[in-house]
C-alpha positions in Angstrom: -131.6 -107.9 -42.0 -134.1 -110.0 -43.9 -134.0 -110.0 -47.7 -137.4 -109.2 -49.2 -136.9 -107.7 -52.7 -140.5 -106.5 -52.8 -141.7 -104.0 -55.3 -142.9 -100.7 -53.7 -144.4 -97.3 -54.6 -141.9 -94.5 -54.0 -142.0 -90.7 -53.8 -138.6 -89.2 -54.4 -136.9 -85.9 -55.4 -134.1 -85.4 -57.8 -131.9 -82.3 -58.1 -130.6 -80.5 -61.2 -127.7 -83.0 -61.4 -130.0 -86.0 -61.4 -129.2 -87.1 -57.8 -132.1 -89.1 -56.3 -133.4 -88.4 -52.8 -136.1 -91.0 -51.6 -138.8 -89.4 -49.4 -141.3 -92.0 -48.6 -142.7 -95.3 -49.9 -145.7 -97.6 -49.6 -145.7 -101.4 -49.4 -148.1 -104.2 -48.5 -147.4 -107.3 -46.4 -149.7 -110.1 -47.3 -153.4 -109.2 -47.0 -152.7 -106.2 -44.7 -153.4 -102.6 -45.4 -150.6 -100.8 -47.2 -148.0 -99.1 -44.9 -146.5 -95.7 -45.7 -143.0 -95.3 -44.4 -141.3 -91.9 -44.3 -137.5 -92.0 -44.8 -135.7 -90.0 -42.2 -132.1 -90.3 -43.3 -130.0 -91.5 -46.3 -127.0 -93.2 -44.9 -125.3 -94.5 -48.1 -125.9 -94.4 -51.8 -124.0 -96.6 -54.4 -124.4 -98.2 -57.8 -124.1 -101.9 -58.6 -124.6 -104.2 -61.5 -126.6 -107.4 -61.3 -126.4 -109.5 -64.4 -125.6 -106.4 -66.4 -128.6 -104.5 -64.9 -127.6 -101.2 -63.3 -129.2 -100.5 -59.9 -128.8 -97.8 -57.3 -128.6 -99.1 -53.7 -129.7 -96.9 -50.9 -129.1 -97.6 -47.2 -131.7 -95.7 -45.3 -132.9 -95.0 -41.8 -136.4 -94.5 -40.4 -138.5 -95.1 -37.3 -141.2 -97.9 -37.6 -143.6 -98.4 -34.7 -141.2 -96.5 -32.3 -138.2 -98.5 -33.3 -135.3 -97.1 -35.3 -134.6 -99.3 -38.4 -131.9 -99.4 -41.0 -132.9 -100.9 -44.4 -131.9 -101.1 -48.0 -133.8 -100.1 -51.1 -132.9 -100.7 -54.7 -133.8 -98.6 -57.8 -133.6 -100.3 -61.1 -132.4 -97.6 -63.5 -133.5 -99.3 -66.8 -137.1 -100.0 -65.7 -137.6 -97.1 -63.1 -138.7 -99.6 -60.4 -138.1 -99.4 -56.7 -137.6 -102.4 -54.4 -137.5 -102.9 -50.6 -134.5 -105.1 -50.6 -133.5 -105.7 -46.9 -135.5 -104.8 -43.8 
């Protein structure tokens, strides 16, 4: 997996307990048109601290251009930002 740490636009749901379920996200590579990726499955969800900053780390699965891919996304709790971490 390649480390990217790119900021993305995310659509997600949360239940009454506050558990987050990412649905789909949009990101742009260079000068290309933005790509919308629908998340098919949440494989793992954990919390980590980086320099005292709490982040939720999601291991997700989807199909991109007919190829099944596993990737990681991070949600920065304090700033409410989503990142495509590894692809």
